[in-house]
N, C-alpha and C positions, 0 to 999 in steps of 0.2 A: 420375523422381519423379511419382507421380500428382497430379493437380490438387487433390484433396481434402486430401492430406497437406500440400502446399505452402500451401494456404489456411489450414490449421490453424496451421502454424508462423508465419505472418505476422499472425495475430490478436493484438490487444492483450491479450485475455483470457488466451491461452496464455502470453504473455510475463509477464504478471502472476502467473499460477499458479506459474511457475518462479522469479520474482524474490522474492516475498514470503517463502517459506521460507528462501531464501539470505540475505535481508536480516536476518531474525530470527536466523539462525545466526551471521552475522558480528557482529551486535550483541552476542550472548551471548559470542562469542569475545573481543570487545573488553572486555566486563565482566569475564570471567575473567582476561584479560591485565592489566587495570588494577585489579582488585579488591584485589590485594595492596597497591598504593600507596594506594588509597582508604581501605581499612580500617586502614592504618598511618599515616594522615595526622597523627595526634598525635605520631608519632615522626619528627621532621623529618629526622634523619640517616639513618634506615632508608629513608625514601622516596627520598632521593637515592641511597642504596646500591642499592636495587632498580632505579632508573632506569638507573644505570650498568651494572649486571649485565645488564639486559634489552637494552641497546644492542647487546651482542654476541650474546646468545641470539636476539634477533629477526632478526639477519642470517641465521643458519642456518635458522630457521623459515621465513622469507620466501622464501629460495632454493628450498626444497623445496616450498613452496606453488606456486611458478611451475613447477617440474618436474612437479608433479602436474597442473597445468593442461594440460601436453603430453599426458597420458593422456586427458583429456577431449576434446582436439582430435582425437587419432587415433582414439579409440573412436567418436566421432560421425561422423567422415569415413568410416571403414570401414563403419559401419552404413549411411550414405547411399549408399555404393558397393556395398552388399550383399556385402561380403567378410568372412564370418563367421570364417574361419580367422585372419586377421590381427587381427581385433578381439579374439579370445580371447588371442592372443599378448601383446597389450598388458598385460593384467591381470597375468599371472604375471611378466612381464619387469620391469615397473616396481615391483611389490611387492618382489621380492627384491633388485633393485638399490638401492631406497631403504632397505631394511632393513639390508643390509650396509654401505652408505655411512654411514647415520645412526648405527650402532653405533660406528664408528671416530670420527666427529665428536664423539659424546657423550663418549667417553673423553678426547679432546683437550681439550674444554671443561672437564671436571672437573679434569684434571691441570694445566692452564695458567691456571686462574682468577686466581690472584694476579698472574701475569705480565701478562696483558692489561689487567686493571683498573688496575694501576699505570701501564701504558703510556698509557692514555687519560686519565691524570691525575685519577683519582677523588679527591675531596677526602679528606684524611687522616681526618677525623671520620666519614666514611661508608665507609671502606675495608673494615673488618672485616665490617660488615653485608653489603657488596657481595660479598665473597669467600664468606661462608657461603651467601648466596642463590644465587650462581652455581654453587657446587659441589652443592648439594641439588637446586634446581630444574633446573639444567643437566643433572643426571644423568637426568632424565626426558624429555629432548629426543627420544630415540628413539621413545617412545610417542606423543608429539605428532605427529611426522613421519609415523608409520605410520597414525595416526588421520586425518591429512590425506589420505594416500594413499587409504585406504578411502572417505573422504568424497567424493573426486573420482570414484571408481567409481560411487558412488550417484547423484551429480549427472549423470554422463554417461548414466545410465539413467532420469533424471527422478524419482529417489527423493529429492527435496529435503526432504520432510517428515520422513523418517526421520533424516536427518542433523541437521535442526533439533532434533528431539526429544532426540537424544543430547546435543546441546550444552546444552539446557535442564537435563538431568540433571547434566552436568559442572559447570554453573554453580552449581546448588544445592549439590552436594557441596563445591565449592571455597569458597563463601561460608559454609556451615555449618562446614566444616573450619577456616576462618579464625577464626570466632567462638570455637570451642572451643580450638584450638591456640594462638592468640595469647595467650589468658588463661593457658593452661597454662605456656607458655614465658616469659611475662612474669614469672612467679614467680621465675625464675632470671635475669631481666633480659636474655633473649634471644628476644624475640617474633618476630624475623626467621626463626628456625628454624621456627616455627609456620606462617607463611605459605608458606614454601618447601615444607614437607612437604605442606601442603594442596593446593598447585598440582600437585605430583608425583602425589599419590593420585588427583586428579581426572582427570589425563591418562591414567593407567594404566587406570582404570575406563572412561573414554571409548573407549579403544582396544579393550578387550574387547567392549564393547557394539556398536561399529561392525563388528567382525569377525563377530559372531553375525548381525547384520542383513545383512551382505554375503553370508554363506553362504546365508541363507534367501531373500533377495530376488534376488540376481544369480546366485550359485551357480557361476560359471565357476571352473574349477580353478586353484589357486595353487600347483601342483606345483613343488617345488624341483628335481625331476629334469628336468622340461621346461625349466626355466630354464637348467640346466647344459648341456643338450644342444641348446638353441636360443636363442642369445643375440644373434641378428641384430637382433631387434626392439629391443634395448637401444640399438643404434646409431641406430635411427630415432627413438626417444624422445629421445636426446641431441641428435640433429640438430634436432629441434623445440624441445626444452626447454633445451638448454645455452646457446644465445645469449640467450634470455629469462632463464634462471637467472643468466647472466653479468651481464646488465643489472641484475637484482635484487640480485646480490651487490655490484655496483658502487654501486648506490644505497644499500644498507644499510651498506656500508663507508664511504661518504661521510657517513652519519649518525653513524658513530663519530668521524670527523675533526671534524665539526661539533660533536659533544659535547665534544671537546677544547677548542674555542673557547669553548663555554658554560662549561666547568670553569675556563678561564682568567678568564672574566668573574667567576665566583664567587669565585675566589681573589683577584683584583684588588680586589674589593669586600669585603675583610676576611673572606673565607670565609663570605659570606652565602649559604648553601645555599638560601635562599628564592628567589633568582633562578634557580637551577638547577631548582627545583620548578615555577616559572612555565613554564619550557620544557616540563617533563613534562606539566603539566596542559593547556597550550596544544596540545601534540601530541595529547593525548587528545581534546580538543574537535575538532581537525582531522580525526582519524580518524572521529569521528561524522559530521562534515560530508560526507565523501566515501563514507560507508558505502553509501548507496543507489546511488550511481554504480558502486561496486565490485560490488554485488549484481546490478544490472540488466545490467552488462556481462558478468558470468559467465553469466547466463541467455542473453544474446545469443550468447555463444560456443557454447553447446549447440545453439542454433538454426542459427547460421551454419555450424557444422561439418557438420551434416547437409545443409544446402542446398548447400554447396560440394562435398560428396561426390557430390551428384546433378548438379552443374554449373549450378546456378541462380544465376548471378552477379548478375543484375538484382535478384532478390529479396534477395540478400545486401546490396546497396547500399541498398535501401529500409529494411531492418531496422537497419542500422548508423546511418543518418542519423536514424531515429526514436529510437534509443537515445541518440544524441548530444544531441538537443534536450531530451529529458526530463532527462538527467543535468545539463546546464548549468543549467536552471531550478532543480532541486532543490538542487544543491550550492551555488549562489550564494545562494539564499534562506536555506539553513541557516547559511551563513557570516555573512550579515547579521544573522540572529537572535542568534547567539552574540556578535557584536560589540555589539549593542544591550544584551544582558543580561550583558555581561562582568563587571561588578562583582559581581553576584549569583552568577554561576556560580563565580567563583574563591573567593568567601567560603565556599562549601560545603566547600572543602578548607582551611579555617582561615587563609586569606590575608586579612589585615586591614590590613597596612601600606599607607598611601596611595600611597607611591612604587612599591611592587610592583604595586598595582592599576592605577596609571597605565601602567606598562610592559606589563602584561597587556592593557590596553585598546588600546594601540598595536599590539601584536602581532596581536590579533584583527581590527583594522582592515585590516592588510596581508593577513591571511588571506583576505579576500574576493577580492582579485585572484588570490592563489595558488590558491584552489579553482576559480575560473573556468577558469584554464589547466589545472589538473589534471583537470577533467571531460573536456576534449577528449582529453587524453593517455591516460587510462585506457581510454576507449572505442576510440579509433583504434589504440592499440597492441595491445589484445586482438583487435581485428578483423584487423589486419595479421598478428599471430602465428597466428591461426586459419587464415588463408589460406595460411600457409607463408612469408610475407614477414617473416622473423624477424631477419635480419642488420641491415637498415637501421635499424629502431627501436632495436635494441641499441647499435649504434655511435653513433648520434645521442644517445641518452640518456647514454651514458658520457661522450662528449665535453662535452656542455653541463652535465651534472651536476657534473663536476670543474672545468671552466673558469669556470662561472658560479656554481653554488650553493656549492661548497666554497671556491674562491678568493675569491669575493665575501664569504662569511661571515668569512674571515680579514681581508679589507680593510675591510669595513664594521663587523664586530662586535668584532674583537680589540681589547683595551684598549691594545695596543701600536702600532696603526695609526690608524684613524679613530675608534675607541672609541664606536661607536653601540650597543653592547651587543646585547641580544636583537632590538631593532628592525632592526639591520643584518643579523643572521643571517636574519631572516624576509624582508627585502627581497631578499636574494640568492636565497633559495629560491623566492620568487614570480617573480622575473625568469627563473629557469631554467625553471619550468613554463610560463610564457607564451610564451617563445621556442620551446620544443619543440612547444607546441600548434600554432603557426603552421606549423611544418615538417611535422608529421604530417597536418594538413589537406591541404596541397599534395600530399603523398605519396599519400594515399588517392584524391584527385581525378585524379591522373595515371593511375590504374587498373592499375598494374603487377601488383597483387595478383591480378588475374584470370588471369595466366599460370601461377600456381602451382596444383598439384593433388597434395596429399600422398597421396591414396588410390591414385594411379597409380604412385607410386615403389616 
């Protein structure tokens, strides 16, 4: 790698240029993801139904987001190593693999909606809304997955603005659709259908726009024929993405189990779905808190991938530590702000019960420690994954997620054990993040990641 290119990759300005569009895109995705609950906040049971349905839908979407990040890692590393042939193989291989797999999963979600919503103990009052939302919005999962896949291609080529603009359009379509369709279907007392349809329509349009942008900006062939006759790259994508996808699947599945604990708390408190909604809104605020860390670490992956492909390990260490420091400051500061403004923030969603506001305040207090640990985890895990060191963070995350976060949630939060409610659930999750943070810091400083080189495999 020539010195001028390396200096550009290490510049704060370049990192910022990559980070800002990703941050705005993630923020808009968050708004789209939660706009259904926000705009349905006057229908308490519907909010709880959407939250339970999304618990399962988000498992699938997040696994494919991680798999798509494998494409970014490989594309940037092959570019750094100047291997044009393998770089092109990544595009059509991941596109068709994701498409075929997501079609199958979408069918399963639609057909088994009632089964898994009953299994996670969705409160009876919210069950019908949850099933309707899951069947309609879940039916558009394939379009969201393919939009994510195309977005990862654009990011790997530093077309962050185009991906961001598409998300703005999707966001506008979803919100306008909600305004119109909620009112239409409220006439027959089924506003849940309106928000589900609106989400589906915005996903379909978003996919179409991203496909057009990809063809114009990147233009690498997505030939199905090439995919059929050359599927070796799929194995490489799975080698990089499957362990990380497994970790994501483990984490998202753990959230389903934790949701069962939350539903037990709701039922124990005389079906007070307001408690379940506190968990939904607190999770929403948590996602806003670590949004910048997620964005800057994605930008870091693009830079680190190219540097690693060129063998610049010292520069990689510099950029990772810089990203870590920024992430810790921003995430912790955001968590503190949400804690201080907790009462005002939850009142936006029509939460006025003093007991619920007290619970919310306690949860957001614990959230400060949780986000401190999570900032370390996001940065170091993505750095390790980009280097090719994917097995260790995956195994560590699975072990501690289930032994600390999930088991701890049952012990601290379940009304049948210590009965600490949502505070106990958040304590367990915070403990999990902080323990793993310490482990990943040690792993990075040992330097084994320097021995991996995906572009040479």
